[in-house]
C-alpha positions as CSV (number, residue, x, y, z in Angstrom):
1,S,34.9,40.0,-163.2
2,P,32.6,38.1,-161.4
3,V,33.5,36.3,-158.4
4,G,32.1,32.8,-156.9
5,A,28.9,31.6,-158.4
6,M,26.9,33.3,-161.0
7,S,24.0,32.3,-163.2
8,I,23.5,33.9,-166.5
9,P,20.1,35.3,-166.7
10,S,17.4,33.6,-169.6
11,T,16.6,36.9,-171.0
12,L,18.8,40.0,-171.9
13,G,16.4,43.6,-172.6
14,G,13.8,41.5,-173.0
15,K,15.3,38.6,-175.3
16,P,16.4,35.2,-175.0
17,V,19.8,34.4,-174.0
18,T,21.0,31.4,-176.6
19,R,24.6,31.7,-176.9
20,V,27.5,32.1,-174.6
21,G,30.3,33.9,-177.0
22,D,33.6,33.6,-176.9
23,Y,35.8,34.8,-174.2
24,A,32.7,35.7,-172.4
25,F,34.3,35.0,-168.8
26,S,37.6,34.7,-170.5
27,G,40.3,35.2,-167.0
28,C,38.0,35.6,-164.3
29,N,40.1,33.5,-161.9
30,G,37.7,34.2,-158.9
31,L,34.6,32.3,-160.8
32,T,34.0,29.0,-159.0
33,R,30.4,28.0,-160.2
34,V,28.4,28.6,-163.6
35,A,24.9,28.2,-164.1
36,I,23.8,27.8,-168.2
37,P,20.0,28.5,-168.2
38,G,17.7,26.7,-170.9
39,G,17.7,28.1,-174.4
40,V,21.2,28.3,-174.9
41,T,22.0,26.3,-178.1
42,Y,25.8,27.4,-177.9
43,I,28.8,27.8,-175.9
44,G,31.6,29.6,-177.8
45,A,35.4,29.2,-177.6
46,D,37.9,30.2,-174.2
47,V,34.7,31.0,-173.0
48,F,36.2,29.5,-169.6
49,D,40.0,29.7,-170.3
50,G,42.3,30.6,-167.5
51,C,39.2,30.1,-165.0
52,S,41.7,28.9,-162.8
53,S,39.0,28.5,-159.9
54,L,36.7,27.4,-161.5
55,R,34.6,23.8,-160.2
56,E,31.5,23.4,-161.5
57,V,29.2,24.6,-164.7
58,S,25.7,23.0,-165.3
59,I,24.6,22.9,-168.8
60,P,21.2,22.9,-169.7
61,D,19.9,20.3,-172.3
62,S,19.1,22.8,-175.1
63,V,23.1,23.1,-175.5
64,E,23.5,21.7,-179.1
65,Y,27.6,23.1,-179.5
66,I,30.9,23.7,-176.8
67,D,33.2,24.7,-178.9
68,V,37.2,24.9,-177.1
69,A,35.5,26.3,-174.1
70,F,37.4,24.8,-170.9
71,W,41.3,25.5,-172.0
72,D,43.5,26.5,-168.8
73,C,40.5,25.7,-166.3
74,D,43.0,24.3,-164.0
75,A,40.7,23.5,-160.4
76,A,40.7,19.4,-160.8
77,S,37.0,18.8,-159.5
78,L,35.9,20.6,-162.5
79,Y,36.0,17.7,-163.8
80,D,34.8,14.1,-163.9
81,T,37.3,11.5,-164.4
82,T,35.9,8.4,-163.1
83,T,32.9,7.6,-165.6
84,I,35.0,6.7,-168.3
85,P,38.8,6.4,-167.5
86,G,41.2,8.3,-169.7
87,V,38.1,11.3,-170.5
88,K,37.5,14.6,-169.2
89,L,33.5,15.0,-168.8
90,V,32.0,18.6,-167.7
91,D,28.4,18.0,-166.7
92,G,28.1,15.0,-169.3
93,W,30.4,16.8,-171.9
94,V,33.5,15.3,-173.0
95,V,36.3,18.1,-172.9
96,E,39.2,16.3,-173.0
97,A,40.9,12.9,-173.2
98,D,44.2,11.4,-172.6
99,S,46.9,8.5,-173.0
100,T,45.4,6.3,-170.7
101,A,42.5,6.1,-172.7
102,R,43.5,3.3,-174.9
103,G,41.5,0.6,-177.2
104,V,38.0,0.7,-177.0
105,V,36.3,3.5,-175.0
106,N,32.8,3.7,-174.1
107,L,31.6,6.8,-174.0
108,A,28.5,5.6,-171.7
109,G,27.2,8.4,-170.1
110,A,28.3,10.9,-172.3
111,R,25.9,13.7,-173.3
112,G,28.3,15.5,-176.4
113,I,31.6,15.9,-177.4
114,C,32.3,19.5,-177.6
115,E,34.8,20.8,-179.7
116,E,38.0,19.0,-180.0
117,G,36.8,16.9,-177.2
118,L,39.1,13.8,-177.7
119,N,42.2,15.5,-178.1
120,G,45.2,13.1,-176.8
121,G,43.1,10.1,-177.3
122,V,45.6,8.8,-179.4
123,H,45.4,5.3,-178.4
124,I,42.3,4.7,-178.8
125,S,41.1,2.3,-181.6
126,K,37.3,2.1,-181.3
127,L,35.1,4.7,-179.6
128,I,31.5,3.4,-178.8
129,L,28.9,6.6,-179.0
130,P,25.8,5.4,-176.5
131,A,22.0,6.9,-177.2
132,T,22.5,9.3,-174.8
133,L,25.5,11.2,-176.9
134,L,23.3,13.5,-179.0
135,H,26.1,15.8,-180.3
136,V,29.4,15.9,-181.5
137,G,31.7,18.2,-182.3
138,G,34.2,19.8,-185.0
139,A,37.3,18.0,-185.2
140,A,36.4,15.9,-182.6
141,F,39.1,13.0,-183.1
142,W,41.8,14.8,-185.0
143,E,44.8,13.2,-182.8
144,C,43.5,9.8,-182.2
145,E,45.4,8.5,-184.7
146,K,44.5,4.7,-183.8
147,L,41.1,5.3,-184.2
148,I,39.6,2.5,-186.7
149,E,35.8,2.8,-185.8
150,L,33.1,4.9,-184.6
151,Q,30.3,2.8,-182.9
152,V,26.7,4.7,-182.3
153,A,24.1,2.8,-180.4
154,D,21.2,2.0,-182.8
155,D,18.3,3.8,-180.5
156,N,20.8,6.4,-180.6
157,P,17.8,9.7,-182.2
158,N,20.7,11.8,-184.3
159,Y,23.1,9.5,-185.7
160,K,24.1,6.4,-187.0
161,S,27.3,4.4,-187.6
162,V,27.8,2.7,-191.3
163,D,31.1,0.7,-191.8
164,G,32.5,2.6,-188.8
165,A,31.8,6.0,-190.2
166,L,29.7,8.3,-188.4
167,Y,26.6,9.7,-190.1
168,S,23.7,11.8,-188.8
169,K,20.5,9.5,-188.8
170,D,18.6,10.4,-191.6
171,G,22.4,9.9,-193.4
172,K,21.9,12.6,-195.4
173,T,25.3,14.5,-193.4
174,F,28.7,12.5,-193.3
175,V,29.8,14.0,-189.8
176,A,32.9,11.9,-189.6
177,C,35.0,9.4,-190.5
178,P,37.8,7.2,-188.2
179,T,41.1,8.7,-188.1
180,A,43.0,5.4,-188.9
181,A,41.1,4.7,-192.0
182,T,43.0,3.3,-194.9
183,S,39.7,3.5,-197.5
184,L,36.1,4.6,-197.0
185,Q,33.2,4.4,-199.4
186,I,30.8,6.6,-199.0
187,A,27.2,6.1,-198.6
188,D,25.0,7.3,-201.8
189,S,22.5,9.1,-199.2
190,V,25.1,11.6,-198.3
191,E,24.1,14.9,-199.2
192,I,26.8,16.9,-197.0
193,L,30.3,16.7,-195.4
194,G,30.1,18.2,-192.2
195,E,32.6,20.7,-191.1
196,T,36.3,19.0,-190.3
197,S,34.6,15.2,-191.7
198,F,37.6,13.8,-192.8
199,D,39.7,16.3,-190.4
200,S,43.5,14.2,-190.4
201,C,42.5,11.5,-192.0
202,Y,46.2,11.0,-192.4
203,R,46.3,7.3,-194.8
204,L,43.6,8.0,-196.8
205,S,45.3,8.2,-200.1
206,T,41.8,8.5,-202.5
207,I,38.3,9.3,-201.9
208,M,35.0,8.7,-204.6
209,L,32.1,10.9,-203.9
210,P,28.2,10.0,-204.5
211,A,26.5,11.9,-207.2
212,S,24.1,13.0,-204.6
213,V,27.1,14.6,-202.7
214,T,25.9,19.0,-203.2
215,M,28.0,20.8,-200.1
216,I,31.3,20.1,-198.3
217,G,31.9,21.6,-195.2
218,D,34.9,24.1,-194.2
219,M,38.1,21.9,-194.0
220,A,36.0,19.0,-194.7
221,F,39.4,17.1,-195.9
222,L,41.7,19.3,-193.6
223,D,45.6,17.7,-193.0
224,C,44.3,14.4,-195.0
225,T,48.3,14.5,-195.7
226,S,48.3,11.1,-198.1
227,L,45.3,12.5,-200.4
228,K,46.4,12.2,-203.8
229,S,43.0,12.1,-205.4
230,V,39.4,13.5,-205.3
231,T,36.6,11.4,-207.4
232,F,33.8,13.7,-208.3
233,T,30.4,11.4,-209.8
234,G,28.5,14.4,-210.2
235,D,27.8,18.2,-210.1
236,A,30.3,21.0,-208.4
237,P,29.1,20.0,-205.1
238,T,29.0,24.3,-203.3
239,V,32.0,24.6,-201.2
240,D,31.5,25.9,-197.8
241,G,34.7,28.4,-196.7
242,W,38.3,28.4,-197.6
243,G,40.0,25.5,-196.5
244,A,38.1,22.2,-197.5
245,F,41.2,20.6,-198.8
246,Y,43.9,22.6,-196.9
247,G,46.5,20.2,-195.8
248,V,46.3,17.3,-198.3
249,A,49.3,16.1,-200.5
250,D,51.1,18.0,-202.7
251,G,49.5,17.7,-206.1
252,C,46.3,16.0,-205.1
253,V,43.9,15.5,-208.3
254,A,40.4,16.3,-208.2
255,R,38.8,13.6,-210.9
256,I,36.0,15.2,-212.4
257,P,33.2,13.9,-214.8
258,R,34.2,14.8,-218.4
259,G,32.2,17.5,-220.2
260,N,30.7,18.6,-216.8
261,A,30.3,22.4,-216.8
262,T,29.3,23.1,-213.2
263,Y,33.0,22.4,-212.3
264,A,35.2,26.1,-212.1
265,V,38.4,25.0,-213.6
266,V,40.6,27.8,-213.7
267,D,44.0,27.5,-215.2
268,G,43.6,23.4,-214.4
269,Q,42.2,23.6,-211.3
270,W,39.3,23.3,-209.3
271,E,39.7,24.1,-205.5
272,G,43.2,24.6,-205.6
273,L,42.8,20.7,-206.5
274,M,44.4,19.5,-210.0
275,V,41.9,18.5,-212.7
276,E,41.9,15.3,-214.3
277,W,38.7,14.5,-216.2
278,Y,37.8,11.1,-216.5
279,D,34.8,10.1,-219.3
280,V,31.3,9.6,-217.4
281,S,31.1,5.8,-219.1
282,G,34.3,4.5,-217.2
283,V,35.8,4.1,-220.7
284,P,39.4,4.9,-220.6
285,A,40.1,8.3,-222.6
286,I,42.3,8.6,-225.6
287,E,42.8,12.4,-226.2
288,G,44.6,13.3,-229.4
289,D,43.5,10.4,-231.3
290,A,39.6,11.0,-232.3
291,G,39.9,8.5,-234.4
292,A,40.4,6.1,-231.9
293,T,38.2,3.3,-230.3
294,V,37.8,1.7,-227.2
295,E,36.0,-1.1,-226.5
296,G,35.1,-3.6,-223.1
297,D,34.3,-2.9,-220.1
298,A,36.1,-2.4,-216.0
299,A,35.6,-6.0,-215.4
300,S,37.6,-7.3,-218.3
301,G,39.6,-4.7,-219.6
302,Y,40.0,-2.7,-222.5
303,T,40.8,-3.0,-225.9
304,V,41.7,0.3,-227.5
305,K,42.6,0.5,-231.1
306,P,44.5,3.7,-231.8
307,S,43.8,5.0,-235.6
308,E,46.6,4.8,-238.1
309,G,49.7,7.1,-237.6
310,V,48.9,8.3,-234.2
311,I,51.0,5.2,-232.5
312,D,51.4,2.4,-233.8
313,L,50.0,0.0,-230.8
314,T,48.5,-3.1,-232.7
315,V,46.4,-3.6,-229.8
316,A,46.5,-2.1,-225.8
317,T,44.7,-4.2,-223.4
318,V,43.8,-2.1,-219.8
319,K,43.2,-5.3,-217.5
320,E,41.9,-5.0,-214.2
321,A,40.5,-1.1,-214.0
322,V,40.5,1.6,-216.4
323,A,43.8,3.9,-217.2
324,Q,44.2,6.8,-219.7
325,E,46.5,6.9,-222.3
326,T,47.4,10.7,-223.8
327,L,48.4,9.6,-227.1
328,D,50.9,12.3,-229.0
329,T,52.7,11.7,-232.3
330,E,55.8,14.0,-230.9
331,K,56.2,12.5,-227.3
332,G,54.5,9.5,-227.1
333,A,52.1,8.5,-224.8
334,E,51.0,8.4,-220.8
335,I,49.8,6.2,-219.0
336,D,48.3,7.4,-216.3
337,L,46.7,4.9,-213.6
338,I,43.0,5.8,-212.1
339,D,41.3,3.2,-210.3
340,P,42.9,0.5,-208.6
341,T,46.5,1.7,-208.2
342,S,48.0,-1.2,-210.2
343,P,46.5,-1.9,-213.4
344,T,48.9,-4.3,-216.0
345,L,48.6,-2.5,-219.8
346,T,49.9,-5.3,-222.1
347,T,50.5,-3.3,-226.0
348,A,52.0,-6.1,-228.3
349,A,53.8,-3.2,-230.4
350,T,54.8,0.0,-230.3
351,K,56.5,2.8,-232.8
352,P,60.3,3.0,-231.8
353,G,61.9,6.1,-231.3
354,L,58.7,7.4,-228.9
355,T,58.7,8.1,-225.0
356,Y,56.7,6.9,-222.8
357,T,55.8,8.2,-218.9
358,L,54.3,5.3,-217.2
359,R,52.7,6.1,-213.7
360,E,53.7,5.0,-210.6
361,G,51.9,1.5,-210.1
362,T,51.8,0.8,-213.8
363,T,53.0,-2.6,-215.2
364,V,53.6,-2.4,-219.3
365,E,54.7,-5.8,-220.5
366,G,55.3,-6.6,-224.5
367,M,57.4,-3.7,-225.1
368,I,60.5,-5.5,-224.7
369,D,60.8,-9.1,-225.7
370,G,60.7,-10.9,-222.5
371,D,60.5,-8.1,-220.1
372,S,57.9,-5.7,-218.4
373,K,58.7,-1.9,-217.3
374,V,57.3,-1.0,-213.9
375,G,56.2,2.4,-213.6
376,D,58.5,5.0,-212.0
377,G,56.7,8.5,-213.0
378,Q,60.2,8.7,-214.9
379,P,60.4,9.3,-218.8
380,W,61.5,6.0,-220.6
381,T,62.5,5.0,-224.1
382,P,61.8,1.5,-224.8
383,T,64.2,-0.5,-227.1
384,I,61.9,-2.0,-230.1
C-alpha cells in the first residue's frame, strides 16, 4: 500500500480518471497526503477509511459528490475545525459536525457537503448555505434533529431555498427537507424528489405531492417514522430503488386519485403503502350507495344525501374538510378523515342498531341528543 505523499494520475491507460472508487485507499496507514486530479467528479465510500496518518487531501473543483470517505481518519491536522465552529472540513468540504455546532450555523467558506456530512449536528436549528457551496450529498442532514430551516444565498448557482427547504436552482428537484419540519408544501415546479430528500424527517405526518412529480428517489422518505399518509395528485411517479418509503409509520397510506390507472395496485398496496382512493374533485366519496348525492365544496362543507334504504341519515354535513364515508346496510358507516385531521360531521338521524367506526380525531354530533362522540378508531353503536 502507498506511503507518504502521492498524486493520483489524471489518466490511466490513455483514459481519463473520473472517479476514486470505494475503499481505494482503505487501511493505508502510511499515507500522509493525496492529490486528486482535475476531472475527477466522484469520491466513493470509505476511500480513506482507517488512513490514520493522512494529513492532507487536495480536492479539485471538478468533484461533485463525496460519499462517507474519511471514516476513521484520526490525524487532527487533516481537518479544518476553525473556519466553522463545530464543523470539520477537508479542503472546503463538510465531512462531520459535532454537538458544539448549535443554533444558526453559517457554512461560509464551504465548497460542498459530503454524504452524511453534518452527522452529529444534533443542536443545529438553521443552516445558511453560501454561494460557494455547490454540492450537497445524500442524507447530509439526517442527524440534525432540530433543523427547521435551510437558507441559501441568493447568488448560489446550484441551489435555492423555498419555505426553508432546499431545491435545485431551477426548482425541478426537491433536494432536502429540514429534519425537524412538521409540515411542508412542495412547490408545483418539482419533478424529482431527490434521493434521501426527506430522510429522518421524523415529525412529518402527512405530505402531498404535486402532479408535477414524476420520480421519487431511492430512500426519499427513509425513516420518516411519523408519516401516515402520502397524497398523490397526478399520475404514478417512477420510484427509484427499493426503499423510498422504508421506515415510515406502520399502516402509512398512499392516497391515490380515484380511477387513475397508472398506479399498479397489488393486494391493496402501492410501493408497500396501503392504498386509499379519493375523488379527484375533492367531493367525499360515497361507496356502497350509488344513489347518494353530494353537494357543496371544501370551503363551506359538503351535504351528503344517501339514497333511501341504505342508512337513514336524513342529512350529513361534513364541515372544515373532506371526509370519506363508506355506507353499508350491515356494517354501518366508516367515517374516514382525509385533511385536515379534525373535521366535524353532523348528522340529523341514523338507523338504529348500526355500528360506526369513527377514525381518531373525528367529532360526530347529532347521533345522541345533546351529546357528541369523539372518534377513537373503535367500533361504536349509538343509542338512538
